[in-house]
N, C-alpha and C positions, 0 to 999 in steps of 0.2 A: 292386717298384714299378717299377726301373729297367728291368728286362725287359719289364713291360707297356708302358712308354712307347716302347721299342724296336719291340715289336710292332706297335702301332698305327701308329707311324710308318710302318713298312714298309707297311702297307696303305694307309694313305692316299698313300705314293709310287706304289703299284701303281695305285690308284684315278686317278691324275693323268696315267698316261702317254698316254692320249689327247689329254687337253687340252693336254700338254705339246707334242705334235707339231704340233697346231694351231695353238697361240700362237707356235711358232717359225717356221712358215710365213707366217703372218698378219704376223709382226714383219720379217720377212725382206723381203717384199714391199714394205713400207713404208719399209725401212732404219730399223726402230725399234729397241726394246730386245731384244738376243738374249743371254741369259745365258751366256758360254761356259765358266766355272768359277765355283764358288761353294762356300767351305768355312767351317764354323761349329765352333769348339772351341778348343784349344789350338794356337796357331799359333807357338810358340816354337819357334826353331831348336834342332837336336840339340846336344849339348856338342861333338861332335866337329868339327863345322862351324865353332864358334868365331867369330871376329870377320869372318871372310871373307864377306861377302855381296854381293861384287861378281856382276852379272850376274842372270839370272832364278832366283829360289826355286823348286826343286821340291818336290813332297808329300814325297818320299823324305828331304827335310832336314827335314821337321818333326818335332817331339817328339811331338805329340798328346797324347792322342787327338782327333780330329776327326771331322766329319761331311759328307760330300758332300749340300751341297743344291741343286744346279745346277736339277734338275727342279722343286724347292719353288718357287725364287724365280722361275722362268720362268712357271709357273702363276699367279704372282700379279700378273704382268705386266698391266696395263689400260690400253689407249689410249696406248700407247707410253711408260709410267710405270709405275716401281715404288716404292711408298712404304710404308715399315715405321715404325710409332711406335716411340718411344722413351721410356722413364721408370725412375724407381728401381725401381719394382715390375713393371715389364713386361721379360721377358727373350726373347731371341729361342727360347729352348726352347719357348716355348708356342704358336709358331706352327704352323699345320697343316703336318704331315710332319717336325717337327723335334723333337728330344730334347736331353738335355743329356748329350753323350758324356763327360764328366767329372763326374759326380753326386757324388763325395766332395771334389771341390775340392783334391785333390792337388798340382795344378800352382800354381806361383807366378805364372803369367800367367793372368788370367781369360779367360773363352771370349771370341772375337772373330769377327767374320764377314768375311770375304773374298770379294770380288765383282769378277769380271774380266767386262766385257760390250762388246758391240759396238752402237754407235749410229752412224747415218749412216756407216757402211763405217771407222769409226775405233775403234780400241781404247780403252777406258776401264776404270780398275780403282780399287777404294776399299776401305778396312779401317775398319769400325765396332767400337765396343766392344758389350759384350751390352746396355747399357741405352741407346746412343745411337742417335737416329732414323737412318733410311737414305732418302734420296732420289735416285732415278735417273731420267732421266739429269743429269748436271751437267757443266759445262764443264771444273770444276775437276779432274775425273775424267780427262780424257782424256790419254793417254799421249804423250809428246813424243818418247821414244825407245822402248827395249825394255821389255817389260812387267816390271815387278818381281816379280811372282808372290806367292803366299800368305805374306807375312812381316809380321807385326805390328809397329807402331813401338815398341811397349814391350820388344822385344827389346833394344835400345840400352841401357836403362835396367838391364835384368836383366844384361846381358853385362857392362856396367861395374861394377855391383855385385859379381858375381862374380868379376871379375878383382880389385877392390881388396881384397874379403875375403879370396882367396888370398894376394895380395901382404902384406897386413898381418899374416896369420897365419906367415907364412915369413919375413919381414924384420923385423930388430929396430929399431922405429920409435924412433931416435936423436932426432929433434926434439920428440916427443911427449914422450920421457923427459928430455929436457934442461931442457924449459919446464914441464913439469907436475910430475914427480916430482924435479927440482933434481939430476939425474945429469949430468955431463959426457960428452961423446961418447968413446966408445972404452974405455968401463969395463967392458966384457966382454957376456955375455948378460942380456938384460932381465930374465929370470925369475928368476935369480940374484941379479941387484941388488936386485929389489924384495923377494924373500924375505928377502936379508940384511938391508934395512932395516927391513923389517917387525920381524924377530926383534929387533933392536936397539931397536925402539921398544916393545917388550913387556917386554924387560928393563928399560929405564928405567923403564916404569911399575911394574913390581913393585918396584923398588929404592925409587921415590918413596912408594909406600903403607907398604912398611917403615919407612923412616924418619919417616913421619908418625905411625904407630903409637906408635914410640918417643919420639917428641916429645910425643904426647899424654899417653903414660904418666907422663913426667918432669913434664909442665907440670900434670897432673891430681894428683899428689904433692906437689908444690910447692904448689898452690893450697890442699891440705888442711891442711897443716901451718902455712901463713901464717895461714889462717883459725882454725886451733885456737891458734896464740900470740896471735892479736889477742882472740881470745875470753878466754882466760887473762889477759891483762893489763885487759882491760876488765871481767871480771865476776868469775869464781871460779876460782881455780887448784884448789881442792879438787875442786868439782865436775867439772874437766876430767880430774884423775887417776881419779876413780872410773869417768869414761865410759870412758878407756882400759883400765881394769883390767878392766871388764865386758866390752867389745869388744875382745879382745887380738889378734884378727885383724887389725886395723887398724893394729897397729904392723909387721905384716909385708906389708900391701898397703894402704899408706896413701892409694893413689890410687883405690881402687875407687870410692869415693862420686863422683868428679867425673871419672871417664874416659870416662862417656858423652857428658857435657856438652861436653867439649874433642874427642871424635870430631866431633861436629856442627860445632863451630867450625873445625876444621880441614878438614874434607871438602866442606863446604857454603858457607864463608863465606871 
Protein backbone atom coordinates (compact mmCIF):
# COMPACT_ATOMS: atom_id res chain seq x y z
CA UNK A 1 0.00 0.00 0.00
CA UNK A 2 2.85 2.38 0.82
CA UNK A 3 4.61 1.68 -2.51
CA UNK A 4 1.37 2.34 -4.38
CA UNK A 5 0.97 5.68 -2.60
CA UNK A 6 4.54 6.64 -3.51
CA UNK A 7 3.98 5.78 -7.17
CA UNK A 8 0.75 7.76 -7.31
CA UNK A 9 2.40 10.75 -5.66
CA UNK A 10 5.29 10.66 -8.16
CA UNK A 11 2.86 10.58 -11.07
CA UNK A 12 0.98 13.53 -9.60
CA UNK A 13 4.20 15.52 -9.27
CA UNK A 14 5.20 14.79 -12.88
CA UNK A 15 1.82 16.03 -14.02
CA UNK A 16 2.29 19.20 -11.96
CA UNK A 17 5.55 20.28 -13.61
CA UNK A 18 4.02 22.58 -16.22
CA UNK A 19 1.61 24.06 -13.71
CA UNK A 20 4.49 24.56 -11.26
CA UNK A 21 6.58 26.61 -13.69
CA UNK A 22 3.57 28.70 -14.66
CA UNK A 23 2.66 29.33 -11.02
CA UNK A 24 6.21 30.38 -10.08
CA UNK A 25 6.40 32.81 -13.00
CA UNK A 26 2.98 34.31 -12.26
CA UNK A 27 3.65 34.73 -8.54
CA UNK A 28 7.08 36.26 -9.05
CA UNK A 29 5.64 38.77 -11.49
CA UNK A 30 3.17 39.94 -8.83
CA UNK A 31 5.61 39.49 -5.91
CA UNK A 32 3.24 36.89 -4.58
CA UNK A 33 3.86 33.55 -2.88
CA UNK A 34 6.82 31.57 -4.21
CA UNK A 35 7.62 28.37 -2.36
CA UNK A 36 11.39 28.12 -1.88
CA UNK A 37 11.45 24.90 0.12
CA UNK A 38 8.82 22.62 1.60
CA UNK A 39 9.45 19.41 3.51
CA UNK A 40 6.96 16.98 4.99
CA UNK A 41 7.77 14.16 7.42
CA UNK A 42 10.00 13.60 10.42
CA UNK A 43 11.93 16.84 10.94
CA UNK A 44 13.72 15.71 14.06
CA UNK A 45 17.41 16.57 14.24
CA UNK A 46 19.90 13.72 14.11
CA UNK A 47 21.29 12.56 17.44
CA UNK A 48 24.82 13.61 16.53
CA UNK A 49 23.61 17.18 16.00
CA UNK A 50 22.65 17.29 19.69
CA UNK A 51 21.54 20.60 21.14
CA UNK A 52 23.59 22.67 18.69
CA UNK A 53 20.81 24.25 16.64
CA UNK A 54 22.36 27.66 16.05
CA UNK A 55 22.26 28.97 12.50
CA UNK A 56 20.27 27.53 9.62
CA UNK A 57 19.33 23.87 9.79
CA UNK A 58 20.09 21.93 6.63
CA UNK A 59 18.39 18.81 5.32
CA UNK A 60 21.44 16.65 6.04
CA UNK A 61 20.93 17.40 9.75
CA UNK A 62 17.44 15.89 9.76
CA UNK A 63 16.75 12.36 10.91
CA UNK A 64 13.96 11.78 8.40
CA UNK A 65 12.32 10.24 6.56
CA UNK A 66 10.81 13.26 4.88
CA UNK A 67 9.36 14.23 1.51
CA UNK A 68 10.16 17.28 -0.61
CA UNK A 69 6.79 18.87 -1.41
CA UNK A 70 7.95 22.16 -2.90
CA UNK A 71 6.28 21.49 -6.25
CA UNK A 72 3.07 20.23 -4.68
CA UNK A 73 2.57 23.32 -2.51
CA UNK A 74 3.47 25.78 -5.25
CA UNK A 75 0.79 24.23 -7.45
CA UNK A 76 -1.69 24.69 -4.60
CA UNK A 77 -1.10 28.47 -4.52
CA UNK A 78 -4.08 30.38 -5.86
CA UNK A 79 -4.41 34.16 -6.12
CA UNK A 80 -1.24 34.71 -4.06
CA UNK A 81 -2.54 32.52 -1.25
CA UNK A 82 -2.02 29.01 0.04
CA UNK A 83 -4.58 27.44 2.35
CA UNK A 84 -4.38 23.88 3.64
CA UNK A 85 -7.19 22.63 5.88
CA UNK A 86 -6.49 21.03 9.20
CA UNK A 87 -8.39 18.63 11.45
CA UNK A 88 -7.77 15.56 13.56
CA UNK A 89 -8.81 13.24 10.74
CA UNK A 90 -7.27 15.29 7.93
CA UNK A 91 -3.55 14.74 7.42
CA UNK A 92 -1.20 16.29 4.90
CA UNK A 93 -0.45 12.84 3.48
CA UNK A 94 -3.91 12.90 1.88
CA UNK A 95 -3.09 15.95 -0.25
CA UNK A 96 -2.38 15.60 -3.95
CA UNK A 97 1.22 14.58 -4.56
CA UNK A 98 1.77 13.75 -0.88
CA UNK A 99 2.22 10.44 0.90
CA UNK A 100 3.26 9.43 4.38
CA UNK A 101 7.07 9.00 4.35
CA UNK A 102 6.91 7.30 7.73
CA UNK A 103 3.87 5.00 7.51
CA UNK A 104 4.97 2.74 10.39
CA UNK A 105 5.23 5.64 12.80
CA UNK A 106 8.61 4.50 14.18
CA UNK A 107 9.68 8.06 14.92
CA UNK A 108 8.92 9.72 18.24
CA UNK A 109 8.25 12.92 16.28
CA UNK A 110 4.98 13.09 14.33
CA UNK A 111 5.04 14.31 10.76
CA UNK A 112 5.40 18.05 10.31
CA UNK A 113 5.27 20.39 7.34
CA UNK A 114 7.97 23.01 6.92
CA UNK A 115 7.47 25.77 4.36
CA UNK A 116 9.92 28.49 3.38
CA UNK A 117 8.40 30.95 0.93
CA UNK A 118 8.99 34.36 -0.56
CA UNK A 119 6.34 37.05 -0.44
CA UNK A 120 6.88 40.67 -1.44
CA UNK A 121 10.63 40.08 -1.73
CA UNK A 122 10.85 38.89 1.91
CA UNK A 123 11.54 35.39 3.13
CA UNK A 124 8.99 33.70 5.36
CA UNK A 125 8.98 30.30 7.03
CA UNK A 126 6.56 28.26 9.09
CA UNK A 127 6.22 24.79 10.58
CA UNK A 128 2.81 23.19 11.20
CA UNK A 129 1.83 19.80 12.56
CA UNK A 130 0.20 17.10 10.49
CA UNK A 131 -3.32 18.09 11.53
CA UNK A 132 -2.80 21.85 11.84
CA UNK A 133 -4.13 24.20 9.14
CA UNK A 134 -1.73 26.31 7.09
CA UNK A 135 -2.46 29.86 5.94
CA UNK A 136 0.07 31.58 3.66
CA UNK A 137 1.08 34.38 3.59
CA UNK A 138 1.11 35.68 7.15
CA UNK A 139 3.15 38.49 8.68
CA UNK A 140 4.01 36.26 11.64
CA UNK A 141 5.96 34.01 9.25
CA UNK A 142 8.31 36.77 8.12
CA UNK A 143 11.99 36.16 8.91
CA UNK A 144 13.61 38.95 10.90
CA UNK A 145 17.08 37.47 10.46
CA UNK A 146 18.53 34.34 8.92
CA UNK A 147 16.23 31.55 7.88
CA UNK A 148 16.07 28.90 10.60
CA UNK A 149 15.50 26.05 8.19
CA UNK A 150 13.46 22.83 8.37
CA UNK A 151 13.43 22.40 12.10
CA UNK A 152 10.41 21.31 14.15
CA UNK A 153 9.81 23.08 17.49
CA UNK A 154 9.08 19.69 19.09
CA UNK A 155 12.80 18.92 18.79
CA UNK A 156 13.28 20.96 21.96
CA UNK A 157 10.99 18.71 24.00
CA UNK A 158 12.39 15.47 22.58
CA UNK A 159 16.01 16.49 23.05
CA UNK A 160 15.34 17.63 26.61
CA UNK A 161 13.56 14.35 27.37
CA UNK A 162 16.41 12.28 25.96
CA UNK A 163 19.00 14.22 27.95
CA UNK A 164 16.98 13.82 31.15
CA UNK A 165 16.46 10.09 30.57
CA UNK A 166 20.17 9.55 29.93
CA UNK A 167 21.17 11.54 33.00
CA UNK A 168 18.63 9.72 35.18
CA UNK A 169 19.82 6.31 33.99
CA UNK A 170 23.49 7.12 34.54
CA UNK A 171 23.26 9.05 37.79
CA UNK A 172 22.34 8.01 41.31
CA UNK A 173 19.33 10.22 42.08
CA UNK A 174 20.20 11.08 45.68
CA UNK A 175 17.35 13.53 46.22
CA UNK A 176 14.73 11.01 45.10
CA UNK A 177 16.22 8.27 47.26
CA UNK A 178 16.45 10.56 50.27
CA UNK A 179 12.86 11.82 50.02
CA UNK A 180 11.00 8.80 48.69
CA UNK A 181 12.94 5.76 49.89
CA UNK A 182 14.23 7.20 53.17
CA UNK A 183 17.93 6.82 52.44
CA UNK A 184 20.54 9.32 53.46
CA UNK A 185 22.81 10.70 50.75
CA UNK A 186 26.13 8.98 50.17
CA UNK A 187 25.05 5.48 51.23
CA UNK A 188 26.28 3.83 48.08
CA UNK A 189 24.78 2.68 44.84
CA UNK A 190 21.04 3.18 44.49
CA UNK A 191 20.35 -0.28 43.10
CA UNK A 192 22.25 -1.96 45.93
CA UNK A 193 20.45 0.10 48.54
CA UNK A 194 17.00 -0.62 47.16
CA UNK A 195 17.76 -4.33 46.76
CA UNK A 196 19.10 -4.58 50.32
CA UNK A 197 16.07 -2.88 51.80
CA UNK A 198 13.60 -4.96 49.80
CA UNK A 199 15.36 -8.16 50.91
CA UNK A 200 15.10 -7.02 54.55
CA UNK A 201 11.40 -6.33 54.08
CA UNK A 202 10.78 -9.82 52.71
CA UNK A 203 12.67 -11.41 55.59
CA UNK A 204 10.67 -9.38 58.11
CA UNK A 205 7.42 -10.41 56.45
CA UNK A 206 8.43 -14.10 56.60
CA UNK A 207 9.32 -13.81 60.28
CA UNK A 208 6.02 -12.14 61.09
CA UNK A 209 4.09 -14.87 59.26
CA UNK A 210 5.98 -17.61 61.19
CA UNK A 211 5.34 -16.07 64.59
CA UNK A 212 1.70 -15.52 63.72
CA UNK A 213 1.38 -19.21 62.89
CA UNK A 214 2.92 -20.25 66.22
CA UNK A 215 0.71 -17.82 68.11
CA UNK A 216 -2.38 -19.09 66.29
CA UNK A 217 -1.54 -22.71 67.21
CA UNK A 218 -0.89 -21.89 70.86
CA UNK A 219 -4.00 -19.75 71.10
CA UNK A 220 -6.04 -22.44 69.35
CA UNK A 221 -4.86 -25.14 71.77
CA UNK A 222 -5.47 -22.95 74.77
CA UNK A 223 -8.96 -22.13 73.53
CA UNK A 224 -9.77 -25.82 73.05
CA UNK A 225 -8.63 -26.87 76.52
CA UNK A 226 -10.32 -23.96 78.23
CA UNK A 227 -13.55 -24.83 76.44
CA UNK A 228 -13.22 -28.47 77.44
CA UNK A 229 -12.51 -27.55 81.07
CA UNK A 230 -15.57 -25.30 81.16
CA UNK A 231 -17.71 -28.09 79.73
CA UNK A 232 -16.45 -30.51 82.39
CA UNK A 233 -17.22 -28.11 85.18
CA UNK A 234 -20.65 -27.14 83.91
CA UNK A 235 -21.94 -30.39 82.44
CA UNK A 236 -20.52 -33.94 82.60
CA UNK A 237 -16.97 -35.04 83.40
CA UNK A 238 -17.78 -38.62 82.34
CA UNK A 239 -18.94 -37.60 78.89
CA UNK A 240 -15.82 -35.46 78.45
CA UNK A 241 -13.53 -38.39 79.31
CA UNK A 242 -15.43 -40.63 76.90
CA UNK A 243 -15.05 -38.01 74.18
CA UNK A 244 -11.27 -37.78 74.71
CA UNK A 245 -10.94 -41.57 74.76
CA UNK A 246 -12.85 -41.85 71.49
CA UNK A 247 -10.87 -39.08 69.75
CA UNK A 248 -7.37 -39.74 71.06
CA UNK A 249 -5.69 -37.63 68.38
CA UNK A 250 -7.03 -34.54 70.14
CA UNK A 251 -4.71 -35.27 73.04
CA UNK A 252 -1.78 -34.96 70.61
CA UNK A 253 -3.12 -32.06 68.53
CA UNK A 254 -5.50 -30.17 70.80
CA UNK A 255 -5.45 -27.07 68.67
CA UNK A 256 -6.80 -28.57 65.41
CA UNK A 257 -10.43 -27.74 66.07
CA UNK A 258 -9.82 -24.00 66.51
CA UNK A 259 -6.68 -23.27 64.46
CA UNK A 260 -8.59 -22.22 61.35
CA UNK A 261 -10.69 -19.73 63.29
CA UNK A 262 -7.63 -18.19 64.90
CA UNK A 263 -5.84 -17.92 61.59
CA UNK A 264 -8.73 -15.80 60.39
CA UNK A 265 -8.53 -13.66 63.53
CA UNK A 266 -4.78 -13.08 63.24
CA UNK A 267 -4.52 -12.47 59.50
CA UNK A 268 -7.67 -10.52 58.79
CA UNK A 269 -8.49 -8.64 62.00
